[in-house]
N, C-alpha and C positions, 0 to 999 in steps of 0.2 A: 892441586890445591884443595879440592873439596875433601880428599881423604885426609890430608893434613889437618884441616879444620875439625873434622870428626875426631881425629885422634887427640887433638888438643882439648875438646870438650869432654871426651871420656877420661883423659888424664886429670883434668881439673875436678870432675866429679868424684873420682877415685881418691884423689889427694886431698880433697877439701874435707874438713872435719864435718862429721855427721851432726845433724841437729841434736842438741843435748837433750837427753831424755833421762829420767830417773831410773835407777835400777829397781827391780822388785823389792830389794831390802830397803832402799830409800823410801819407796812408796808406802811399804808396810810400816816402816818407823814413823812416817808422816801421820799415819792413821792413829797410831799409838799416842804420838804427840797431841794430835787433835783430840783424842779421847780424853787425855789429861786436862787440856785446856777447857774443854766443854764440861767436864765433871766439876772443875774448879769454878766455872761460871754458873754451876747449878742449874744447867739447862737439860732437863731429863728428855725432853722431846727431840732435841738435836742429838743427844747421846745415843738414843735408841735408833736413829737413823744410821749410825756407824755399823750396826749389826745387820747381817744377811737375814733374810726372812727365815732361814732354817738354822739360824745360829743357836749355839748352846752356851749357856752362861751358869757357871758354878760360882755364884757370888760369895764374897767374903763372909757375909752375915746371913746367909740363906741355907735353910735346911733342905732346899729342894734343887732339882735340876731345872732351870729355866730354859725350856726348849721351843717356846713359841714367842712371837712378837709381844703378845699380850703378857706373857709371864715376865719377859724382860722388862717391859714397860712398868709392870707392877713392882719389880724389884727396885726400880729407880724412882718410884712415885714420891718418896719422902725427900728427894734430893732438892727440889726447887725451894729456895728461901733458906735452906738449912745452914748455909755458910760453911759447909764442909769443903775441904780442899784436898788435892793430891799433888805430890811432887814426885816425879820419876827419879829413879836412881840408876844404879848400874844395870845394864841390860846386855843381852846377847841376842843375835839375830841369825837364823839359819834359813837359807833359801831352799825350799823343798822343790820348787819348779818355778818357771817363769810367771806362774799365776798363783803360787802359794808360798807363804813365808811364815815361819814361826819366830815369834818375839817373846822372849822370856826375861824376867828380871825382878828388880825390887822397886816398890813405891811405898811412900809414906802418906797415909791419910791423916789429915787433921780433922777430927769429927768434933762437932760442938755438941757438948752434953751439958745440959743445965747451964747453958751460957758460958761454959768454959771449954777451951780447946783441949782435946785429948789426942795426943799423938798415937797413931796406930800403924806400926811397921807391917808391911804385908809383901807378898810375893805374887807374881802373875805369870801366866803364859797366854798368849793370844796367837791364834792362827788367823792370818789375814789373807784373803783370796781376792783375785781380780775377777770380777763379773762384769762383762762389757767393758766400759770405761772406768768402772768404779772399783775401788779397793775397799772391801768390807770385812768386819770381824765375823768369822764363822764359829770360832771356839774361843772362850775366855774362861780361864780358871783363875781365881783369886783366893788367897788364903793367908791368914795371919802369919807373920814371920816369927818362927820360934826364937826364943832368947838363945844367944850363944852359950855353949857349955862352960861351966865355971870350973 
């Protein structure tokens, strides 16, 4: 009887669905979604927290490579109170490993210039990595999206 009970317990454990956990791609995309929501909320402080301490940012409107937390913070310093927004568009995700994912795609910024909204289509790539229990952006490249050929 004892062996039978152990066999039953093992069978139940094997056949029971595992606790649902997100895949690396889902976790990385959640970071990108959070990035967009925080950008739209104009919260530069929270936005910078999504970047790893050794992250590299090639910003849409920056002539430099921001490769320190201070430079990344400086890039986003004009965001609070700006009213700028971003909407994510089509994107693709490539799992590089269980701890690294590439997310690339399009987004459209709505920048407020002289009180008027200015749509600015752009494209991005982000490498999101897992460090401990956190998923962080370690590389972010953003550039204006070219006009389609006519």
